[in-house]
N, C-alpha and C positions, 0 to 999 in steps of 0.2 A: 858606192862601196859597197864590197861583198860582205856577206853576212859571218864570215869566219877572219876577217880581216883584224890582225894583232895591233895592241897599241900599248905603247911605252909607259903608258899612264896605270895602267894596271898593275905592273909589277913592283910600282913602290907600295909599300904596307900602309895601310891606313889606322890611322887610330880607334879602338872601338870605345864608343859612346857608354859612359858608365849609367847603369841603369838605378836611378834614383827610387828606391823604396817609401811607400809612405810610412809613417810612424805607427808602431805598434798600438792596436788599442789598450786602454788601460780604464778600468771601471774607475768611477768617483768613490764607490763604496770597497775598494780593494784594501784601505787601510783599517776601516771598521771590522771588517770581515776578519781581518789576521789578526786583531787585538779580541774580538771575541772567541776565535778558537783557540790562542793562547791562554786566553783566560779558564776555558772550559775545558781544556786537555788535561787528562789524568783527574778530574773531578772526583772519579769513585776510589781513588787508590788508599783516601784515608778511612773508607769506610769499615773495611774488614769483614770477617767473617761474622753471621749473623748468630746473636748468642742467645735466639730462643731454641728450646731442645723441641726438634719435630717428632711428632706421635711415628711408632714404626707402621709400616705397611700393613700389619696385620690389623691394626684397629683402626680400620677405614670408617669413615661416616656412614652409617645406613640410614635409611629413609624412617622417618617417623621419631628417632631417637634423641633430637635436640629437644631439649626443655627450655621454652622460651618464657623468660621470666618476664612479666610485667611490673613496674615499679608501684610501691606501696605508697598509696596516696592516704593521709591521714582525714578524717573528717573533721571539719571546722566545725565547732558548736555556735552556731548562731543563734542570738538571741530575737525569738519569734515575740511577736506580738500577742499579749494574753488579755483576752477581753475578760473583764469582771461585771457578772450580771451585778449589779446593787439593785436590792429589793427593799421598796421603802415599806415599813411596818405601817400596819393599819392602823388606824385611830383607837386607842386603848388598849392596844396589844404590846407585853413586854418587850421592851427590847433589849438584843445580847450583841453588845459591841467586841467581846471576847471572841466570839466565831468566825473563824474565817470561813469564805466561800470557796469550792475548789477551782484550780486554774486550767484551763483548757490551752494544752500546747498546740501547734498547727504545726503537720508534717511537711517540711519544705521538699517536696517530690521534685524540684527540678535541679536542686542541689544534688539528690541521691542520685538520679539520673545521669547527672555528671561523672559522679564518683564511678558509679557502676560502667559507664561505657570508658572511662581511662584503666580501671581495672580488669577489663576484659580483654582477653587473650584474640586476639586475630584468626579468623580460621585460614588454615592451608589452603594454599590456590589447588584447585582440580588439575589433575594430568589429562589434558584433553587432547587426543589426535583425531585430524581428520583421516577417514581412510575411503574416501573417495572422490571422486574430481566433482560432483555434484554439490559437494561441501557437506557431506553426512559426517557429524562428530560424535564421537564416542570417547565417554569416560573411564579410562584403564581401573581406576579405581573400583567404581561399582560394577563394571563387567568382568572383573574377576582375573583380569589380564595382570596384574602386579601381584607380588610378592608382599601380602600384607600379613602375614604371621610368620616371618623373621625376626620379627624385632621384640616379640612376647618373651615374656618373661620361663613360661612352661614349654619354650621352643625348641625340640628334639629330645625332651623329656617322656619317659613312660607316664601316662596318665595316672592317678591314685586309683581310680578303681580297677585298671587294670593290675595293678600292682596288689590291690586287696582281693581281687578274685585270685590270682595266681595263690597268696598267702593261703585263703581258704581252701582251695583246690589241694595242697599240698597237704594243709592239716586233715582235711578228708580222708587224704590217701594214708598219711601217718596213721590215723586211728583204725582205720580198716585193716590195713597190715597186723598192727597191735591185736585187734579183735581177732584175727585170723590165726594168730601164734598163740593165743590164749585156748583157742578151742583144740589146736592137736600141732604138735611139733614140729618144724619147718623140714626136717631131716628126718631119714629113718634108715637104719643099719641094713643093709643087703645081706640075707642069710647065706651061708655056704653053697645050700642046694642051687638056688636061684643064681648065684655068680658062677657056678659051674655051666648051668644050663644057659646061662647067656653066652659062656666063653665058647661052648661047643656050638652053639649056632652061629656065632661069627666066623667060627672056623669052617663051617659048611657052605656058609656064603661065599667067603672067601675063595674055598678050593673050586667052588662052581664058578664062578667070574674070573680064576684063575685059567681055567679048562676051557671057556670061552674066548678067552684072551689069547691061548695058543692056537686057538683054531682061526685064528684071523690070517687073510692072506697076508704074503711076503711083501709084496707092493701095494703099496697105498699110495696109490697114483690119482684117487678122486676125492672130493670133497667128503662125500658121507663116510667113507673108510677112516679117515684122517678125525673126524667127529667122532666115529664109534672107537676108535682106539684110543683117543684122548678121554672119552668117558668112562672108558673100563679101565685106562691107569688111575683117574682119579678116585674112583670107587673102590679100587685096590688098597690105596695108600688110606684112605679114611678107615677101611677095614681094620688093617695091620695098625694104626695109630689103635684104635680102640682095645684092639687083640691084647697089645703090649701092654695099655693100661691097667686092663685087669689081670693079666699076669705078674706085673709088679707089685701092684696093691691088695694083698690079700683082704685087707677091712676097708669095704667102702660103704659111705654113707649117700644115699639117693633123696636129693630134693622131690617133695611130694607136689603133687600137682594142685596147684591153689584155686 
């Protein structure tokens, strides 16, 4: 038969065989897990907001500021045995039955040590840091690498001896000023002749500086020329202020050199 020979049987459609899938896997703990989930679902709904007032961020806890209080233990007064030494009187010696011998109390060292250990505050752990790969360890508190002075009461305040030193210095300056004022007056009246002489001298200086200012070149294109011009203008302004002050005030008092 030929390879491409037709057959009428192939024209009839054949029914498809349904694929049977295996049943889906279900764990034996499915129901227990579902019940547990439903029972724990929204378990935090009824808690609400915390009613505890939190400290503001500015009041954060610093090192060595927490005071650790140990419980107070009352010492139980235990009855210790007291030995009484009884001395027998000698033959013929008078006896004194009313006289009592002193009792010696024994100190319970064991009980005292137990109470001392209970009341003792445990030491704070040291902050150790390993800074090398070979295992070298340093204590930051002892090495000065931790701020230990921040929690002190007088931190950030001026020491008392410095305040005292400044007060003594101010008092000494005040006393010295009072002494100098008592010796001679701080101000003296400027006479008319001295005032006129000072005014004429200021005007002469102003005329000389003004003449020097007029002799400056028209073009100030270099740094020295600019500096020279600025200096002359400043001096002229100062002299003009002094001349105006002397001309407007006929009565002038000058502070004496102390």
